[in-house]
N, C-alpha and C positions, 0 to 999 in steps of 0.2 A: 482300483485305486477311490479314495475319500477325497475332496479337499484336505481336509486334516493331516489324512497320511500325506498327500503330495507337498502340503508346508511342511511337516516336521522333516520328509528326505529334505529339502531345500534347506531347511535350516542345519542340518546335519552336516550337508556337502560346504555350507558357507563356514561352521565353524574348520571342518576338515580341512580347506582354505587358508583360514588363516593360521593354524596351526603350522602350516607348512611354509607358512613366509618368515626365513630366518629373523632373529633377532635383530641384529644388527642392519639389516633391511628397513625394517620396522621404524628402529632410532632415528634410521638415516629420512626414511619420508617422513616422520612427524617436525623432526628436525627443521627440514624443508618449507611445511606448510606454515610451520610456528612463525615464519620471515616474509612468510606471502603477505600482500595486503588484504584486506578485509575493509572493500570501498562501500560508500555508501552517499548518495545524493542527496543533499539537502536543499530547500526553496523556501524561504520564510513565505507566511502569510501574513496580510499586515491589513491593521485594525482602517479604518477610515480618518485617524489621526495619525495614520506613520507607525504606530506601535506593532511589533511582531505579536502575532494572536496564536500564529502553531507556526509548523514544519511540515511540509510534502516530503519524504522520502521515500524514494527511488533507487532502483537496481545498478550499480555499474560493476563494469568487467575489468579485472585487473589490464588485459589485453587490448579493451578497447576494439576487440572485434564481434563483440555482440550484434547480431543481427537486429534492425528495428523489430521494437515489441509488436508492432502490427502485424510480422507474416510470426511469431511465435505459434507453436502447439501448448495446451492447455498446460503438457506438461513443462515445457518452459515458465510459462508463466507460473506454474505454482513453486519450479525451483527457486525462480527470479526474486515470488516473494517470501519465501524460506528463508533467503540467503539474506534481506534485508529486517527479516524481525529477528532473525541471530547476530545479525551483525550490531544490531542496537538492543533489543530485549533481554536478549542472549549473550549481553559481557556484561561485567561491571560497567561502574560510573553510568548509566542510561543518563544522568543529568547534562552529564556533557556533551550527548546530541538533543536534549530537549528545553534544556533551560527555563525547566518549569512550567514548559508549554505542551500543548497538544501536539500528537503526532500521525500525519495521514499517511495510511499504507494503503494500495489499492491492492485488492483480495479477490482471485478466482473462484470459483464454484467449492473448491472443494473444501476451505475453509468456513465458506457461510454456511455449509449444512454438518459440518461436523467431522468432515472425514481427516482433514487436517487440522492439528492442536492452533487455538490462536494462545498469545502469552494474557494470562490473567492480570491485565495493566486497564481496565477499561478508565482508569485515571486519565489515561497519557494516549493510548490508542484510539485514534479514529478509522473504520473502518472504511476503506472507499471499494464501491462493488465494480467491481472488473467492468468494465461497457461490452465486454464480451457474451458476458453471462445472461444466458437465458431465465426469463425470472418465472419461474414455477413454484407449484404450491411446497417443493420441499426446499427452492433457497427460500421462498417467506416466513416457513415455517422456523428457517433458522435465524432469518435476520430478525423476529419476532423473539427467540429465544435469546438473542444476542442482546438485546435491547435490553431484556431482563435483566441480564445480568450485569448490565451497566453499562455499555458499550453504543458509543453513536456511531451514527452512520450516515456516510457521502455519496450520492450521486455525482459520479462526474461526468462533463460533456453534455450538458443536460440539452437536447432537440425535441422534445417531448416525444420521442419513440413509445410505442407499450410498453415494453420493458420497464423504461424508468418509468412514466405514467403509475403503473403498477409499487413502484416502491416507493412515489412519493409521500404516502400517510405514515411511512417510517421514516424518513430521512430526517436529518438534524441538520444538515449540509445540503446543498446545491450550486452542484458548480456550474458555470456557461463561459465558454469560449466567447468572449469580447468579437471577439472580430466576425462571427457571425451575427453579432446584435442587429447589423444592418439589413440585413435579410429578417432575420425570426424577429426582431423588435419587444415591445411592451406585451402583445399574448405572452407568447412563452417567461417571459419576465413574472410575469403576474402570476401563471401557470405554478411555476416555480414554489413562487412563495408562500401558494394556496395554503398548504395544511401548517405554515408557522416556518418552515426551515430559515437558516442565516444564507444566506446569497454570498458565493465567492465569484466573484470576476476572476476569472484565468486567460491567460498570456496577455496581461497588460504590456505594451510594450513602449506608449506613445503618452503623452500628457493628454492627447482629446482623445485616445478610448476609458484612460483613466475619467476625464470629465466626463463623458457618456456614460459610462457605468454608474458613475456617486449620481446623477440626475435620475438615472432609472431604479435608485433606489438599493443598490447595491452597495451591503455595509463590511464587506473581507474582501481583498485584493491579491491579486498574484500573479505574478508575473517580470519579464527582466528590466521594467523599467524602474521597478522597486528592489528586488535582489536578483541577480544570477544564481542558479543552482553552485552549491561548493561540494563538493566530494571533501570527505570524513575518512579517515584510513581508521578502522578500529580493531588491526591488528594486534596492539599493544593492550588491550586492555583484558581482562579475566573473563574467560568464558562463565557464564551461571547458568543455573537451570532457567528452561522458557518454564 
């Protein structure tokens, strides 16, 4: 049996299962999911003058029982990213989320290499390269293609590991955890900006860390000192095609 034959049989099986579900049950399920929350977390990224510059979007589960992203499989990362993109770009009234600003979304490998689709909104979407991604030739080729299409690329949690250094020539934003600055210090900051990327100070929790980041030349800031992440429910917004 060829792969095409197998795919065809699975498609027929799926269609048969769908047809076997009673209409009343389908309607009950559709009504149920229409009332379930469609959540996405949003936290501001601010300029040095304290003005909102962009928003970081991240996954939130309605039951709040989701395991830490540190322990997620690649499939879980993909599903979480699909949820965030669907809750924002896949719903009407995107500006209710964006307010005219950029939206940072962390994307795993499948989105970078083109195996999964990315919304055609380079005017709004900033693609953060998930820090678990191995940066090989396929990923670099995908990132070059995305930049040619107008997307901006962000490198989060920069600590100058080999994967991250490969991304620097293609990065528009580099994010550094300010809690690491006492250890890493100016050399890492200098390297992060060596190709002209804008620097984002992450996890700004105190006035002292904010001042320290400013002294080191950061121009964008994110953290609970400036704004705690809020949760938006997008269930009431009409679905649109990505």
